PDBQT receptor file of N, H, CA, C and O in Angstrom, charges set to zero:
ATOM      1  N   MET A   1       4.328 -19.033  31.491  1.00  0.00    +0.000 N 
ATOM      2  CA  MET A   1       3.901 -18.889  30.102  1.00  0.00    +0.000 C 
ATOM      3  C   MET A   1       4.260 -20.169  29.343  1.00  0.00    +0.000 C 
ATOM      4  O   MET A   1       5.332 -20.748  29.519  1.00  0.00    +0.000 OA
ATOM      5  N   ASN A   2       3.336 -20.576  28.509  1.00  0.00    +0.000 N 
ATOM      6  H   ASN A   2       2.465 -20.106  28.366  1.00  0.00    +0.000 HD
ATOM      7  CA  ASN A   2       3.635 -21.748  27.695  1.00  0.00    +0.000 C 
ATOM      8  C   ASN A   2       4.283 -21.307  26.381  1.00  0.00    +0.000 C 
ATOM      9  O   ASN A   2       4.444 -20.113  26.132  1.00  0.00    +0.000 OA
ATOM     10  N   ASN A   3       4.643 -22.257  25.562  1.00  0.00    +0.000 N 
ATOM     11  H   ASN A   3       4.512 -23.228  25.764  1.00  0.00    +0.000 HD
ATOM     12  CA  ASN A   3       5.377 -21.983  24.327  1.00  0.00    +0.000 C 
ATOM     13  C   ASN A   3       4.575 -21.109  23.362  1.00  0.00    +0.000 C 
ATOM     14  O   ASN A   3       5.138 -20.224  22.718  1.00  0.00    +0.000 OA
ATOM     15  N   THR A   4       3.260 -21.351  23.256  1.00  0.00    +0.000 N 
ATOM     16  H   THR A   4       2.803 -22.070  23.779  1.00  0.00    +0.000 HD
ATOM     17  CA  THR A   4       2.420 -20.574  22.346  1.00  0.00    +0.000 C 
ATOM     18  C   THR A   4       2.358 -19.113  22.766  1.00  0.00    +0.000 C 
ATOM     19  O   THR A   4       2.456 -18.218  21.927  1.00  0.00    +0.000 OA
ATOM     20  N   SER A   5       2.198 -18.874  24.040  1.00  0.00    +0.000 N 
ATOM     21  H   SER A   5       2.119 -19.601  24.722  1.00  0.00    +0.000 HD
ATOM     22  CA  SER A   5       2.153 -17.496  24.537  1.00  0.00    +0.000 C 
ATOM     23  C   SER A   5       3.481 -16.788  24.325  1.00  0.00    +0.000 C 
ATOM     24  O   SER A   5       3.508 -15.602  23.995  1.00  0.00    +0.000 OA
ATOM     25  N   THR A   6       4.564 -17.495  24.508  1.00  0.00    +0.000 N 
ATOM     26  H   THR A   6       4.542 -18.458  24.776  1.00  0.00    +0.000 HD
ATOM     27  CA  THR A   6       5.887 -16.903  24.299  1.00  0.00    +0.000 C 
ATOM     28  C   THR A   6       6.077 -16.515  22.842  1.00  0.00    +0.000 C 
ATOM     29  O   THR A   6       6.531 -15.412  22.538  1.00  0.00    +0.000 OA
ATOM     30  N   LEU A   7       5.726 -17.429  21.942  1.00  0.00    +0.000 N 
ATOM     31  H   LEU A   7       5.357 -18.325  22.189  1.00  0.00    +0.000 HD
ATOM     32  CA  LEU A   7       5.868 -17.124  20.513  1.00  0.00    +0.000 C 
ATOM     33  C   LEU A   7       4.951 -15.986  20.093  1.00  0.00    +0.000 C 
ATOM     34  O   LEU A   7       5.338 -15.149  19.277  1.00  0.00    +0.000 OA
ATOM     35  N   ARG A   8       3.747 -15.945  20.638  1.00  0.00    +0.000 N 
ATOM     36  H   ARG A   8       3.433 -16.625  21.301  1.00  0.00    +0.000 HD
ATOM     37  CA  ARG A   8       2.815 -14.863  20.331  1.00  0.00    +0.000 C 
ATOM     38  C   ARG A   8       3.384 -13.525  20.817  1.00  0.00    +0.000 C 
ATOM     39  O   ARG A   8       3.296 -12.523  20.108  1.00  0.00    +0.000 OA
ATOM     40  N   GLY A   9       3.955 -13.505  22.001  1.00  0.00    +0.000 N 
ATOM     41  H   GLY A   9       4.026 -14.319  22.577  1.00  0.00    +0.000 HD
ATOM     42  CA  GLY A   9       4.553 -12.280  22.526  1.00  0.00    +0.000 C 
ATOM     43  C   GLY A   9       5.746 -11.822  21.707  1.00  0.00    +0.000 C 
ATOM     44  O   GLY A   9       5.914 -10.629  21.456  1.00  0.00    +0.000 OA
ATOM     45  N   ILE A  10       6.580 -12.778  21.287  1.00  0.00    +0.000 N 
ATOM     46  H   ILE A  10       6.444 -13.747  21.491  1.00  0.00    +0.000 HD
ATOM     47  CA  ILE A  10       7.737 -12.433  20.449  1.00  0.00    +0.000 C 
ATOM     48  C   ILE A  10       7.269 -11.865  19.122  1.00  0.00    +0.000 C 
ATOM     49  O   ILE A  10       7.838 -10.890  18.631  1.00  0.00    +0.000 OA
ATOM     50  N   PHE A  11       6.233 -12.467  18.530  1.00  0.00    +0.000 N 
ATOM     51  H   PHE A  11       5.772 -13.260  18.928  1.00  0.00    +0.000 HD
ATOM     52  CA  PHE A  11       5.706 -11.970  17.263  1.00  0.00    +0.000 C 
ATOM     53  C   PHE A  11       5.227 -10.528  17.391  1.00  0.00    +0.000 C 
ATOM     54  O   PHE A  11       5.617  -9.674  16.595  1.00  0.00    +0.000 OA
ATOM     55  N   TRP A  12       4.377 -10.248  18.395  1.00  0.00    +0.000 N 
ATOM     56  H   TRP A  12       4.060 -10.942  19.042  1.00  0.00    +0.000 HD
ATOM     57  CA  TRP A  12       3.828  -8.905  18.538  1.00  0.00    +0.000 C 
ATOM     58  C   TRP A  12       4.902  -7.880  18.898  1.00  0.00    +0.000 C 
ATOM     59  O   TRP A  12       4.860  -6.741  18.433  1.00  0.00    +0.000 OA
ATOM     60  N   ALA A  13       5.852  -8.283  19.718  1.00  0.00    +0.000 N 
ATOM     61  H   ALA A  13       5.887  -9.208  20.096  1.00  0.00    +0.000 HD
ATOM     62  CA  ALA A  13       6.951  -7.370  20.045  1.00  0.00    +0.000 C 
ATOM     63  C   ALA A  13       7.776  -7.062  18.797  1.00  0.00    +0.000 C 
ATOM     64  O   ALA A  13       8.146  -5.911  18.564  1.00  0.00    +0.000 OA
ATOM     65  N   GLY A  14       8.064  -8.092  17.991  1.00  0.00    +0.000 N 
ATOM     66  H   GLY A  14       7.763  -9.027  18.180  1.00  0.00    +0.000 HD
ATOM     67  CA  GLY A  14       8.806  -7.884  16.754  1.00  0.00    +0.000 C 
ATOM     68  C   GLY A  14       8.053  -7.003  15.777  1.00  0.00    +0.000 C 
ATOM     69  O   GLY A  14       8.643  -6.146  15.119  1.00  0.00    +0.000 OA
ATOM     70  N   LEU A  15       6.743  -7.216  15.683  1.00  0.00    +0.000 N 
ATOM     71  H   LEU A  15       6.264  -7.912  16.217  1.00  0.00    +0.000 HD
ATOM     72  CA  LEU A  15       5.934  -6.389  14.790  1.00  0.00    +0.000 C 
ATOM     73  C   LEU A  15       5.934  -4.935  15.237  1.00  0.00    +0.000 C 
ATOM     74  O   LEU A  15       6.063  -4.031  14.411  1.00  0.00    +0.000 OA
ATOM     75  N   LEU A  16       5.793  -4.707  16.521  1.00  0.00    +0.000 N 
ATOM     76  H   LEU A  16       5.688  -5.441  17.192  1.00  0.00    +0.000 HD
ATOM     77  CA  LEU A  16       5.812  -3.333  17.032  1.00  0.00    +0.000 C 
ATOM     78  C   LEU A  16       7.165  -2.669  16.820  1.00  0.00    +0.000 C 
ATOM     79  O   LEU A  16       7.231  -1.486  16.486  1.00  0.00    +0.000 OA
ATOM     80  N   VAL A  17       8.244  -3.423  17.011  1.00  0.00    +0.000 N 
ATOM     81  H   VAL A  17       8.190  -4.384  17.282  1.00  0.00    +0.000 HD
ATOM     82  CA  VAL A  17       9.586  -2.875  16.777  1.00  0.00    +0.000 C 
ATOM     83  C   VAL A  17       9.760  -2.530  15.302  1.00  0.00    +0.000 C 
ATOM     84  O   VAL A  17      10.303  -1.476  14.970  1.00  0.00    +0.000 OA
ATOM     85  N   PHE A  18       9.303  -3.412  14.418  1.00  0.00    +0.000 N 
ATOM     86  H   PHE A  18       8.862  -4.268  14.688  1.00  0.00    +0.000 HD
ATOM     87  CA  PHE A  18       9.405  -3.139  12.984  1.00  0.00    +0.000 C 
ATOM     88  C   PHE A  18       8.599  -1.906  12.596  1.00  0.00    +0.000 C 
ATOM     89  O   PHE A  18       9.092  -1.058  11.852  1.00  0.00    +0.000 OA
ATOM     90  N   LEU A  19       7.367  -1.793  13.089  1.00  0.00    +0.000 N 
ATOM     91  H   LEU A  19       6.967  -2.481  13.694  1.00  0.00    +0.000 HD
ATOM     92  CA  LEU A  19       6.546  -0.628  12.748  1.00  0.00    +0.000 C 
ATOM     93  C   LEU A  19       7.160   0.664  13.271  1.00  0.00    +0.000 C 
ATOM     94  O   LEU A  19       7.130   1.687  12.587  1.00  0.00    +0.000 OA
ATOM     95  N   ALA A  20       7.717   0.625  14.479  1.00  0.00    +0.000 N 
ATOM     96  H   ALA A  20       7.741  -0.206  15.035  1.00  0.00    +0.000 HD
ATOM     97  CA  ALA A  20       8.368   1.815  15.026  1.00  0.00    +0.000 C 
ATOM     98  C   ALA A  20       9.587   2.190  14.202  1.00  0.00    +0.000 C 
ATOM     99  O   ALA A  20       9.819   3.371  13.940  1.00  0.00    +0.000 OA
ATOM    100  N   TRP A  21      10.370   1.197  13.791  1.00  0.00    +0.000 N 
ATOM    101  H   TRP A  21      10.182   0.238  14.004  1.00  0.00    +0.000 HD
ATOM    102  CA  TRP A  21      11.540   1.463  12.951  1.00  0.00    +0.000 C 
ATOM    103  C   TRP A  21      11.108   2.028  11.605  1.00  0.00    +0.000 C 
ATOM    104  O   TRP A  21      11.694   3.003  11.132  1.00  0.00    +0.000 OA
ATOM    105  N   ASP A  22      10.099   1.438  10.982  1.00  0.00    +0.000 N 
ATOM    106  H   ASP A  22       9.623   0.647  11.366  1.00  0.00    +0.000 HD
ATOM    107  CA  ASP A  22       9.623   1.899   9.683  1.00  0.00    +0.000 C 
ATOM    108  C   ASP A  22       9.087   3.319   9.768  1.00  0.00    +0.000 C 
ATOM    109  O   ASP A  22       9.366   4.140   8.895  1.00  0.00    +0.000 OA
ATOM    110  N   TRP A  23       8.325   3.613  10.807  1.00  0.00    +0.000 N 
ATOM    111  H   TRP A  23       8.098   2.945  11.516  1.00  0.00    +0.000 HD
ATOM    112  CA  TRP A  23       7.756   4.934  10.980  1.00  0.00    +0.000 C 
ATOM    113  C   TRP A  23       8.851   5.983  11.197  1.00  0.00    +0.000 C 
ATOM    114  O   TRP A  23       8.718   7.121  10.749  1.00  0.00    +0.000 OA
ATOM    115  N   SER A  24       9.924   5.602  11.880  1.00  0.00    +0.000 N 
ATOM    116  H   SER A  24      10.032   4.677  12.244  1.00  0.00    +0.000 HD
ATOM    117  CA  SER A  24      10.998   6.558  12.156  1.00  0.00    +0.000 C 
ATOM    118  C   SER A  24      11.900   6.784  10.941  1.00  0.00    +0.000 C 
ATOM    119  O   SER A  24      12.542   7.830  10.845  1.00  0.00    +0.000 OA
ATOM    120  N   ARG A  25      11.962   5.829  10.017  1.00  0.00    +0.000 N 
ATOM    121  H   ARG A  25      11.441   4.979  10.095  1.00  0.00    +0.000 HD
ATOM    122  CA  ARG A  25      12.879   5.919   8.873  1.00  0.00    +0.000 C 
ATOM    123  C   ARG A  25      12.246   6.492   7.601  1.00  0.00    +0.000 C 
ATOM    124  O   ARG A  25      12.974   6.947   6.718  1.00  0.00    +0.000 OA
ATOM    125  N   THR A  26      10.917   6.485   7.481  1.00  0.00    +0.000 N 
ATOM    126  H   THR A  26      10.326   6.116   8.198  1.00  0.00    +0.000 HD
ATOM    127  CA  THR A  26      10.283   6.939   6.250  1.00  0.00    +0.000 C 
ATOM    128  C   THR A  26       9.986   8.424   6.316  1.00  0.00    +0.000 C 
ATOM    129  O   THR A  26       9.668   8.958   7.379  1.00  0.00    +0.000 OA
ATOM    130  N   PRO A  27      10.092   9.093   5.163  1.00  0.00    +0.000 N 
ATOM    131  CA  PRO A  27       9.749  10.517   5.147  1.00  0.00    +0.000 C 
ATOM    132  C   PRO A  27       8.238  10.686   5.265  1.00  0.00    +0.000 C 
ATOM    133  O   PRO A  27       7.485   9.771   4.932  1.00  0.00    +0.000 OA
ATOM    134  N   PRO A  28       7.793  11.837   5.731  1.00  0.00    +0.000 N 
ATOM    135  CA  PRO A  28       6.351  12.057   5.844  1.00  0.00    +0.000 C 
ATOM    136  C   PRO A  28       5.685  12.040   4.466  1.00  0.00    +0.000 C 
ATOM    137  O   PRO A  28       6.297  12.416   3.466  1.00  0.00    +0.000 OA
ATOM    138  N   ILE A  29       4.452  11.610   4.429  1.00  0.00    +0.000 N 
ATOM    139  H   ILE A  29       3.956  11.305   5.242  1.00  0.00    +0.000 HD
ATOM    140  CA  ILE A  29       3.705  11.528   3.180  1.00  0.00    +0.000 C 
ATOM    141  C   ILE A  29       3.130  12.896   2.848  1.00  0.00    +0.000 C 
ATOM    142  O   ILE A  29       2.499  13.537   3.689  1.00  0.00    +0.000 OA
ATOM    143  N   ASP A  30       3.354  13.338   1.611  1.00  0.00    +0.000 N 
ATOM    144  H   ASP A  30       3.867  12.818   0.928  1.00  0.00    +0.000 HD
ATOM    145  CA  ASP A  30       2.778  14.589   1.134  1.00  0.00    +0.000 C 
ATOM    146  C   ASP A  30       1.446  14.247   0.469  1.00  0.00    +0.000 C 
ATOM    147  O   ASP A  30       1.421  13.797  -0.677  1.00  0.00    +0.000 OA
ATOM    148  N   LEU A  31       0.351  14.455   1.176  1.00  0.00    +0.000 N 
ATOM    149  H   LEU A  31       0.371  14.820   2.106  1.00  0.00    +0.000 HD
ATOM    150  CA  LEU A  31      -0.953  14.049   0.679  1.00  0.00    +0.000 C 
ATOM    151  C   LEU A  31      -1.365  14.813  -0.569  1.00  0.00    +0.000 C 
ATOM    152  O   LEU A  31      -2.212  14.334  -1.323  1.00  0.00    +0.000 OA
ATOM    153  N   ARG A  32      -0.794  15.980  -0.810  1.00  0.00    +0.000 N 
ATOM    154  H   ARG A  32      -0.105  16.369  -0.198  1.00  0.00    +0.000 HD
ATOM    155  CA  ARG A  32      -1.143  16.752  -2.004  1.00  0.00    +0.000 C 
ATOM    156  C   ARG A  32      -0.514  16.174  -3.264  1.00  0.00    +0.000 C 
ATOM    157  O   ARG A  32      -0.989  16.458  -4.363  1.00  0.00    +0.000 OA
ATOM    158  N   GLN A  33       0.534  15.377  -3.139  1.00  0.00    +0.000 N 
ATOM    159  H   GLN A  33       0.919  15.146  -2.245  1.00  0.00    +0.000 HD
ATOM    160  CA  GLN A  33       1.207  14.794  -4.291  1.00  0.00    +0.000 C 
ATOM    161  C   GLN A  33       0.821  13.344  -4.538  1.00  0.00    +0.000 C 
ATOM    162  O   GLN A  33       1.245  12.754  -5.532  1.00  0.00    +0.000 OA
ATOM    163  N   GLU A  34       0.025  12.763  -3.653  1.00  0.00    +0.000 N 
ATOM    164  H   GLU A  34      -0.320  13.243  -2.846  1.00  0.00    +0.000 HD
ATOM    165  CA  GLU A  34      -0.387  11.377  -3.812  1.00  0.00    +0.000 C 
ATOM    166  C   GLU A  34      -1.476  11.269  -4.868  1.00  0.00    +0.000 C 
ATOM    167  O   GLU A  34      -2.343  12.139  -4.949  1.00  0.00    +0.000 OA
ATOM    168  N   PRO A  35      -1.447  10.209  -5.685  1.00  0.00    +0.000 N 
ATOM    169  CA  PRO A  35      -2.542  10.016  -6.641  1.00  0.00    +0.000 C 
ATOM    170  C   PRO A  35      -3.820   9.638  -5.901  1.00  0.00    +0.000 C 
ATOM    171  O   PRO A  35      -3.758   9.110  -4.791  1.00  0.00    +0.000 OA
ATOM    172  N   PRO A  36      -4.970   9.901  -6.499  1.00  0.00    +0.000 N 
ATOM    173  CA  PRO A  36      -6.207   9.530  -5.822  1.00  0.00    +0.000 C 
ATOM    174  C   PRO A  36      -6.323   8.020  -5.674  1.00  0.00    +0.000 C 
ATOM    175  O   PRO A  36      -5.874   7.268  -6.539  1.00  0.00    +0.000 OA
ATOM    176  N   LEU A  37      -6.925   7.582  -4.580  1.00  0.00    +0.000 N 
ATOM    177  H   LEU A  37      -7.289   8.192  -3.878  1.00  0.00    +0.000 HD
ATOM    178  CA  LEU A  37      -7.101   6.153  -4.359  1.00  0.00    +0.000 C 
ATOM    179  C   LEU A  37      -8.005   5.551  -5.413  1.00  0.00    +0.000 C 
ATOM    180  O   LEU A  37      -7.762   4.442  -5.889  1.00  0.00    +0.000 OA
ATOM    181  N   ILE A  38      -9.029   6.267  -5.773  1.00  0.00    +0.000 N 
ATOM    182  H   ILE A  38      -9.226   7.168  -5.387  1.00  0.00    +0.000 HD
ATOM    183  CA  ILE A  38      -9.956   5.770  -6.784  1.00  0.00    +0.000 C 
ATOM    184  C   ILE A  38     -10.351   6.970  -7.633  1.00  0.00    +0.000 C 
ATOM    185  O   ILE A  38     -10.739   8.013  -7.106  1.00  0.00    +0.000 OA
ATOM    186  N   ALA A  39     -10.251   6.820  -8.925  1.00  0.00    +0.000 N 
ATOM    187  H   ALA A  39      -9.936   5.973  -9.353  1.00  0.00    +0.000 HD
ATOM    188  CA  ALA A  39     -10.519   7.941  -9.821  1.00  0.00    +0.000 C 
ATOM    189  C   ALA A  39     -11.844   7.781 -10.538  1.00  0.00    +0.000 C 
ATOM    190  O   ALA A  39     -12.109   8.511 -11.493  1.00  0.00    +0.000 OA
ATOM    191  N   ALA A  40     -12.678   6.859 -10.115  1.00  0.00    +0.000 N 
ATOM    192  H   ALA A  40     -12.462   6.266  -9.339  1.00  0.00    +0.000 HD
ATOM    193  CA  ALA A  40     -13.956   6.632 -10.778  1.00  0.00    +0.000 C 
ATOM    194  C   ALA A  40     -14.840   7.863 -10.643  1.00  0.00    +0.000 C 
ATOM    195  O   ALA A  40     -15.135   8.305  -9.533  1.00  0.00    +0.000 OA
ATOM    196  N   GLY A  41     -15.258   8.410 -11.765  1.00  0.00    +0.000 N 
ATOM    197  H   GLY A  41     -15.018   8.052 -12.667  1.00  0.00    +0.000 HD
ATOM    198  CA  GLY A  41     -16.149   9.561 -11.767  1.00  0.00    +0.000 C 
ATOM    199  C   GLY A  41     -15.469  10.873 -11.475  1.00  0.00    +0.000 C 
ATOM    200  O   GLY A  41     -16.148  11.879 -11.270  1.00  0.00    +0.000 OA
ATOM    201  N   SER A  42     -14.154  10.900 -11.449  1.00  0.00    +0.000 N 
ATOM    202  H   SER A  42     -13.602  10.083 -11.615  1.00  0.00    +0.000 HD
ATOM    203  CA  SER A  42     -13.468  12.144 -11.123  1.00  0.00    +0.000 C 
ATOM    204  C   SER A  42     -13.152  12.973 -12.355  1.00  0.00    +0.000 C 
ATOM    205  O   SER A  42     -12.704  14.113 -12.235  1.00  0.00    +0.000 OA
ATOM    206  N   GLY A  43     -13.382  12.405 -13.555  1.00  0.00    +0.000 N 
ATOM    207  H   GLY A  43     -13.745  11.479 -13.651  1.00  0.00    +0.000 HD
ATOM    208  CA  GLY A  43     -13.069  13.126 -14.780  1.00  0.00    +0.000 C 
ATOM    209  C   GLY A  43     -11.656  12.896 -15.259  1.00  0.00    +0.000 C 
ATOM    210  O   GLY A  43     -11.290  13.384 -16.328  1.00  0.00    +0.000 OA
ATOM    211  N   GLN A  44     -10.848  12.171 -14.507  1.00  0.00    +0.000 N 
ATOM    212  H   GLN A  44     -11.145  11.775 -13.638  1.00  0.00    +0.000 HD
ATOM    213  CA  GLN A  44      -9.481  11.903 -14.924  1.00  0.00    +0.000 C 
ATOM    214  C   GLN A  44      -9.463  10.757 -15.911  1.00  0.00    +0.000 C 
ATOM    215  O   GLN A  44     -10.212   9.790 -15.777  1.00  0.00    +0.000 OA
ATOM    216  N   GLU A  45      -8.584  10.879 -16.920  1.00  0.00    +0.000 N 
ATOM    217  H   GLU A  45      -7.975  11.665 -17.029  1.00  0.00    +0.000 HD
ATOM    218  CA  GLU A  45      -8.449   9.808 -17.896  1.00  0.00    +0.000 C 
ATOM    219  C   GLU A  45      -7.687   8.637 -17.282  1.00  0.00    +0.000 C 
ATOM    220  O   GLU A  45      -6.885   8.800 -16.362  1.00  0.00    +0.000 OA
ATOM    221  N   VAL A  46      -7.963   7.465 -17.818  1.00  0.00    +0.000 N 
ATOM    222  H   VAL A  46      -8.615   7.333 -18.565  1.00  0.00    +0.000 HD
ATOM    223  CA  VAL A  46      -7.249   6.274 -17.376  1.00  0.00    +0.000 C 
ATOM    224  C   VAL A  46      -5.846   6.336 -17.946  1.00  0.00    +0.000 C 
ATOM    225  O   VAL A  46      -5.665   6.607 -19.133  1.00  0.00    +0.000 OA
ATOM    226  N   SER A  47      -4.848   6.087 -17.104  1.00  0.00    +0.000 N 
ATOM    227  H   SER A  47      -4.994   5.867 -16.139  1.00  0.00    +0.000 HD
ATOM    228  CA  SER A  47      -3.462   6.179 -17.563  1.00  0.00    +0.000 C 
ATOM    229  C   SER A  47      -2.836   4.825 -17.797  1.00  0.00    +0.000 C 
ATOM    230  O   SER A  47      -1.691   4.750 -18.243  1.00  0.00    +0.000 OA
ATOM    231  N   GLY A  48      -3.549   3.754 -17.511  1.00  0.00    +0.000 N 
ATOM    232  H   GLY A  48      -4.479   3.815 -17.149  1.00  0.00    +0.000 HD
ATOM    233  CA  GLY A  48      -3.001   2.416 -17.688  1.00  0.00    +0.000 C 
ATOM    234  C   GLY A  48      -3.882   1.593 -18.588  1.00  0.00    +0.000 C 
ATOM    235  O   GLY A  48      -4.912   2.058 -19.076  1.00  0.00    +0.000 OA
ATOM    236  N   GLY A  49      -3.472   0.384 -18.799  1.00  0.00    +0.000 N 
ATOM    237  H   GLY A  49      -2.635   0.006 -18.404  1.00  0.00    +0.000 HD
ATOM    238  CA  GLY A  49      -4.256  -0.514 -19.624  1.00  0.00    +0.000 C 
ATOM    239  C   GLY A  49      -4.576  -1.773 -18.861  1.00  0.00    +0.000 C 
ATOM    240  O   GLY A  49      -4.334  -1.867 -17.658  1.00  0.00    +0.000 OA
ATOM    241  N   HIS A  50      -5.109  -2.716 -19.552  1.00  0.00    +0.000 N 
ATOM    242  H   HIS A  50      -5.306  -2.640 -20.529  1.00  0.00    +0.000 HD
ATOM    243  CA  HIS A  50      -5.425  -4.003 -18.966  1.00  0.00    +0.000 C 
ATOM    244  C   HIS A  50      -4.748  -5.059 -19.811  1.00  0.00    +0.000 C 
ATOM    245  O   HIS A  50      -4.680  -4.917 -21.032  1.00  0.00    +0.000 OA
ATOM    246  N   CYS A  51      -4.248  -6.113 -19.194  1.00  0.00    +0.000 N 
ATOM    247  H   CYS A  51      -4.304  -6.228 -18.202  1.00  0.00    +0.000 HD
ATOM    248  CA  CYS A  51      -3.502  -7.116 -19.928  1.00  0.00    +0.000 C 
ATOM    249  C   CYS A  51      -4.369  -7.868 -20.927  1.00  0.00    +0.000 C 
ATOM    250  O   CYS A  51      -3.843  -8.463 -21.868  1.00  0.00    +0.000 OA
ATOM    251  N   ALA A  52      -5.694  -7.854 -20.742  1.00  0.00    +0.000 N 
ATOM    252  H   ALA A  52      -6.121  -7.371 -19.978  1.00  0.00    +0.000 HD
ATOM    253  CA  ALA A  52      -6.584  -8.550 -21.659  1.00  0.00    +0.000 C 
ATOM    254  C   ALA A  52      -7.104  -7.627 -22.761  1.00  0.00    +0.000 C 
ATOM    255  O   ALA A  52      -7.888  -8.053 -23.609  1.00  0.00    +0.000 OA
ATOM    256  N   MET A  53      -6.669  -6.364 -22.750  1.00  0.00    +0.000 N 
ATOM    257  H   MET A  53      -6.033  -6.019 -22.061  1.00  0.00    +0.000 HD
ATOM    258  CA  MET A  53      -7.138  -5.412 -23.753  1.00  0.00    +0.000 C 
ATOM    259  C   MET A  53      -6.443  -5.724 -25.085  1.00  0.00    +0.000 C 
ATOM    260  O   MET A  53      -5.232  -5.938 -25.131  1.00  0.00    +0.000 OA
ATOM    261  N   ALA A  54      -7.222  -5.746 -26.150  1.00  0.00    +0.000 N 
ATOM    262  H   ALA A  54      -8.206  -5.572 -26.112  1.00  0.00    +0.000 HD
ATOM    263  CA  ALA A  54      -6.669  -6.021 -27.464  1.00  0.00    +0.000 C 
ATOM    264  C   ALA A  54      -5.757  -4.875 -27.889  1.00  0.00    +0.000 C 
ATOM    265  O   ALA A  54      -6.023  -3.721 -27.553  1.00  0.00    +0.000 OA
ATOM    266  N   PRO A  55      -4.679  -5.175 -28.626  1.00  0.00    +0.000 N 
ATOM    267  CA  PRO A  55      -3.787  -4.112 -29.097  1.00  0.00    +0.000 C 
ATOM    268  C   PRO A  55      -4.559  -3.120 -29.952  1.00  0.00    +0.000 C 
ATOM    269  O   PRO A  55      -5.384  -3.510 -30.778  1.00  0.00    +0.000 OA
ATOM    270  N   GLY A  56      -4.294  -1.857 -29.752  1.00  0.00    +0.000 N 
ATOM    271  H   GLY A  56      -3.624  -1.540 -29.080  1.00  0.00    +0.000 HD
ATOM    272  CA  GLY A  56      -4.959  -0.818 -30.516  1.00  0.00    +0.000 C 
ATOM    273  C   GLY A  56      -6.278  -0.370 -29.899  1.00  0.00    +0.000 C 
ATOM    274  O   GLY A  56      -6.882   0.582 -30.392  1.00  0.00    +0.000 OA
ATOM    275  N   GLU A  57      -6.740  -1.015 -28.850  1.00  0.00    +0.000 N 
ATOM    276  H   GLU A  57      -6.250  -1.788 -28.449  1.00  0.00    +0.000 HD
ATOM    277  CA  GLU A  57      -7.997  -0.661 -28.213  1.00  0.00    +0.000 C 
ATOM    278  C   GLU A  57      -7.815   0.442 -27.173  1.00  0.00    +0.000 C 
ATOM    279  O   GLU A  57      -8.784   1.088 -26.774  1.00  0.00    +0.000 OA
ATOM    280  N   ALA A  58      -6.594   0.656 -26.741  1.00  0.00    +0.000 N 
ATOM    281  H   ALA A  58      -5.806   0.132 -27.065  1.00  0.00    +0.000 HD
ATOM    282  CA  ALA A  58      -6.335   1.670 -25.721  1.00  0.00    +0.000 C 
ATOM    283  C   ALA A  58      -6.620   3.042 -26.302  1.00  0.00    +0.000 C 
ATOM    284  O   ALA A  58      -6.233   3.340 -27.432  1.00  0.00    +0.000 OA
ATOM    285  N   GLY A  59      -7.279   3.850 -25.548  1.00  0.00    +0.000 N 
ATOM    286  H   GLY A  59      -7.594   3.608 -24.630  1.00  0.00    +0.000 HD
ATOM    287  CA  GLY A  59      -7.541   5.216 -25.949  1.00  0.00    +0.000 C 
ATOM    288  C   GLY A  59      -8.834   5.390 -26.720  1.00  0.00    +0.000 C 
ATOM    289  O   GLY A  59      -9.155   6.508 -27.123  1.00  0.00    +0.000 OA
ATOM    290  N   LYS A  60      -9.582   4.327 -26.938  1.00  0.00    +0.000 N 
ATOM    291  H   LYS A  60      -9.321   3.419 -26.611  1.00  0.00    +0.000 HD
ATOM    292  CA  LYS A  60     -10.868   4.463 -27.640  1.00  0.00    +0.000 C 
ATOM    293  C   LYS A  60     -11.960   4.783 -26.674  1.00  0.00    +0.000 C 
ATOM    294  O   LYS A  60     -13.114   4.935 -27.075  1.00  0.00    +0.000 OA
TER     295      LYS A  60
């Protein structure tokens, strides 16, 4: 194996070890409590603002 292949193998092994560790340490995701990924057209009000929004324009 040359140096590039060795480094590539170390990278992928490290990534797999990290993902396995992360998966084992995090609690399971409760999909019923997660906010929707996209609320466009769902009838939900916008809960945030935009940094370019003029003061007093929120909620109109």
